[in-house]
N, C-alpha and C positions, 0 to 999 in steps of 0.2 A: 530763593526768598530767605531773607535773614530771619533770625529768631525774633527780633524786634518787630519786623513786618508781620510775621505770623501772629504774634501776640496782639498787634493792632487790629488785624482782621478778625481774630476771635472776639476781641472786645466789641467791635462794631456789630458782629453777628449776635452776641449776647445782648447788646443794647437794643437791637432791633426786635429780638424775641421778647425782651422785657416790655417794650412799647406795645407790641401786639397783645401780650397778656394783660397789660394794664388797660388797653383799649377794650378788650373783651369784658374785663371786670367792670369797667365804667359803663359799658353797654348793658351788662346784666343788672348793675345797680340802677341805671337809668330806667330799665324796663320795670324793675320792682317798684321804683319810686313812682312811675307813671301808672301803675296798676291801681284802679279805684279801690279805696278802703271802705268796707262796710262794718260799721261799729254796732256791736250787740252788747247790751248791758247784762250783767249778772249781779244779783244782790242776795246775800245771806249773812248770817252771823259768824264771822270768822274770828271774833273775839268773844270772851265771856264763857259762861258755863256750858253752852252747847256749840262751842267753836268746832268741835270734831264733826258735827253734822253740817255746819256751814262750809267747812273746808271740803267735806265729802261732796257737797253740791257743786262747789266751784270746780273741783276736779272733773266732775261729770261734764260740765260745760267746756272746760279746756280740752278734754279728750275729744269731744265732738268737733270743736273748732279746728283742732290740729289735724284730725282725720279729713275733714272737709277741705282744708287748705292743701293738704298733701295730695288729695285726689284731684283738686282743681274745681273751682266753682265758677260757672259761666252764667251771667245774668244779662239778658238782652244783648247777646253776642260778644260780651266783654268778660274776660276773666277778672275776677275780683279777689281781693285779699280780705278775709274775715278777721276782725280784731275784737277781742273780748275786753270790755271795760268792767272789771270786777270791783264791787264795792262792799263794804262791811256795814250792816245795819245794827249789829250788836243785839239783835232780837228786841230792839227798843223802837216803839212806834214813832217817836220824835226823830230819832236818828234815821229811821226808815224813810220818812217823808223828806228829810234833808237830802239823802242820797238820791232819792227818786227825782227831786228837782235838779240835782246836779247832772243826772243822766239825761233828763229832758233838755237841759241847757246845752249839753254836749252833742245834742242831735243824734242820739243813738236811734237806730231804726226799729229796735225791738228790745224787750227786756225779758230775761228768764229769771223768775223769782217773784216774790221773796219766799223764804222758807216757811216762816211762821204766819199764821192767819192774822195775828195781831199787828204785823208790819205790812203784810200783803194788802189788807183791806184799805187802810188809810192811803197807802202809796198808789193804789189803783186809781184814785180820783185824779192824781197828778198826771199819770200816764194817759188816762182818758181825755183830760183837758188838752194834752199835747198831741193826741191822736196816735199814741205809740202802743202797738200790740204788746200785751203782757201775758206770758204763760207761766203760771205757778206750777212747780213740780210736786208741791207738798202741802199747800194751804188747803185745809179741808172744811173750814167753816162755811156753811151754805151761803152766808151773806155775800161772800166775795163775788159770786157770779149772778147775784140777784139784785144788783143795784141799778140795772138798766144800762150799764156801759157796754159798748160794742167791742171794746178792746180787751176784755178779760177772758182768759181761758185757763183750764187746768187739765192735767193729764192723770189725775188720780180721783178715786171716788170720794164723795164728801162725807161729812160727819153723820148725816142722816143714815147713810148706808153703813158706815163704820160703827157708829154707836149702837144702832139697832141690831146689827148682826152680833155684836158682843153681848148685848142684853139678852137676846134670845139664847145664845150659847151658854151664858151663865146659868139660866134657869133650865133650859132643855137638856143640856149635856152635863154640866157640872152639878145639876140638881140643887142649886142655891135657893133657899127659902127666905133668908134674911141677908140683906145687902147693905153695905155702907159705901157711901160715895164721897170722894174728896176731889176737889179741883183746884187748879193753881191760879184762878181768876183771870187767865189770859183768854183771848177770843177762842183759841183752839181748845184749851182745857175745859172751859165752861161749855163750849158747844158740844164736844164729844161726850161730856158727862151728862148733859141734859138729854141727849138722844139715847144714851145708854139707860138712863133712869126711866124714860118713857117706855122703852122696849121691855125692860126687866119687870116693871109694874104690870104692863099689859100681859106679860107671860105668867104672871101670878106671884112674883116675888114681893116681899115687903121691904121698903127702904127704911132701915132702922136708924140711919144717921146720914146727915148731909153736912159735910165740913169743907172748909177751904183753907188754903195756904197761899204762898206766892211762888213765882217761878225762880226765886232766889233764896228761898228758905232752906235751913239745914236742921232745924230742931222741930220735931213733930210729936214729941212726947205727950203734950197736953191733949191734942186731938186724938192721938192713938189710944191713950189711956181711957178717954171717954168712949171711944168706939169699942174697946175691948170688953167693957161691961155690957155691951149690947149683943155680944156673941154673934157676929156676922159670919156667914159661910163664905162670903166673897167681899173683898175690899176693892172697889174700882177707883183708879186714880186717873183723872184727866190732867195730863201734863207731860213733861219730858223726862228722859232718862237721868239727867243730872240731878233731879229731885227724887225721882222714883227709886233710884239705887239706895241712897241714904235712908229713905223711908222704909224700904224692905229690911235694911239692917236694924232699924229701930223697932219694927214689928217683931222681928225675931227676938230681940233682947227683952221685949215685953211679953213674950210668950204667945203672941197672936198667931194662930195656925190657919187662919182663913186663906183661901186662894186669893192671889193678887192679880188683878186684871187692868189692862189699859189699852190705849190706841197705839197708833204707829209711833207716837212720840217716845214711848218706852221700849218699842220693839226693835232694839238695836243690839249689836255685838258688844257695844260699850257697857250695856247694862250688866253683863257678866262681871266686868271689872268693878263697876260702881257698887254692886250689891254683894260681891264676894260669895261666901258660902250661904248667905241668907236667901239666895235665889232658889236653892233647893232643887228638887227634881219633880217636874210637873206641878210646881207650886205657882208658877207665873204663866199667865195666858194673855196673849195680845194679838192684835190684828194690824197688818200693814196694808195701807191703801195701795192696791195693785197686786199683781201676781201673774205668774205664767205656769202653764201646765202642758203636758204632752210634748209636741214638737218644739214648743217655745222654750223649753228648758235648755236645749242645746245652745241657743242664741244667748240666753242669760248667762250660762256657764262660761261661754267664750268671753262675754263682756267682763265678767268678774276676773277671769284669768288675765285678760289684756290690761285691765285697770290695775291689778296687782303688779304686773310687769312694768307698767309705765310709772306708777307713783310709789311703789313699794309699800303700799298699805292696802288693807282689805276694804271692800265696799262696806260702808256703815249702814246706809238706809236708802236715801233718795237719789243718789248719783245716777242710777240707770234712768230715772224719770227726767232728770235734768238733761241727760244725754239725748234722750228721745225728744224732749221739748225743743232743744236747740236745733236738732236736725229737722223737725217738723216745720219750724219757723223758716229755716233756710230753704227747705223744699218748696214752701209757698212762694218765696221770693223768686226762685228759679222758674216755677210754673207761671207766675204772673209777669215774668220778664222785667221785674222791677224790684228794687229794694226800698222804694218809696212806700212808707207805711199806708198811705191812703190807697195805693194801688194793689198792694199784696194782702192787705187786711181781709177783703172779701174772699180771696182765695184761701187764706188760712182758716177762716170761719167755715168754709165749705169742705175742709179736710174730711175725707170719708173712708179712705182705704190705706192709710199709712201703716206700714208694718214695722213696728219698733221692737227693740229688745224686751220691752215690757208688755208687748202684745199689740193688737190692732188699735189704732187711734182714729177716732172720729168724734167730732164735736156736735152737741145739740144746739138748739137755738140760744141757749144761755151761755154757751162756751164750756159747758161741762163735758167730760168724756162720756161717750155713750157706752152702756153695758160695762161700766167700770168694775174691776175685780177687787176682791179682798183676799188676803192670805192670812189664815189663822196659824199661830205659832205657839209653842210652849218651849220651856228650857229643860233640858234633860242631859245628864252626864257631862255638864260643862259646855253644852252646845245649844244653839237655837235650832229647834226641830220643827219642820213644817207639818201642820196637821191637815189642812185642806185649803183649796182655792174655791172661793164662793163668788158667784156673779149675781 
């Protein structure tokens, strides 16, 4: 056989191999294309002052979706591809309802979100009208699950539990007699401040000042100067870390030595950066809605390590709850043999024994988590330090 003939044979073999490879790729692509897509929405503020919390939430959802797709999800005998539709509500109620309508129009089968109570509550009507199940990983205002909607769920304890626990702690453990309360006028901030106030007064404290600011404010000198003259033992702030950090700095500059308390909105790693040295040591006390203890710590530690390895950032606050909420929703679809909201919604509502990284998940008749935990924290030595898990 001549050299030219050999070359021609080699070319024919190579061409045949290429056609086979292309055929396999086309077959794989065709298989992927024919796989049913199940769209799940996620909404949080990935722009604005608390974008770090919104992105944390989104990462939690993406981590759950990626893991589920990698493991393979079969619904009614068919493997499906889960797809996350992530939207930004900017922590603004109007923007929140706009993106809620966008997700409803896109026929998502469920929504994880929103982050803030102020966006979660108005958006919940749109999801309810569309029959779309909604699980909030972080909205704590009691009103959210008390509107009579069958589509609303949450995987964290509400403000009644959160605020009252902090109020009792302020008086019983921190021995506060005089307390000043500030809120940011949002649904979350007002809600948690009101519950804190009730509990602190019931425990014997005197509320010496009630002030308010906004969730976008940066100057608190007027209200803090007024508060300083009333000599509070504790200043409670209902709001988020983006406002709480600068407020702590201004408290220090004015010489206010009162303990600073707040809910899960300030209970973040970011507060250390936002407050700087004004955070002090055992000067700030806060509670996070949720918490694990005992054997559950190993699962949470693994989640945090996997999260850091995947996104190269530490967990901020709510991402483990988003992760669990996403997996609980998909588990209900699998159990119901359907991603049709009307068919899997009753199964989701009946969730009673799901074991998540944040602990056991079961819903009551309103959609609230049963036996929800709270974790108390303080800041010490430049780190957030856990004090106790309370149920």
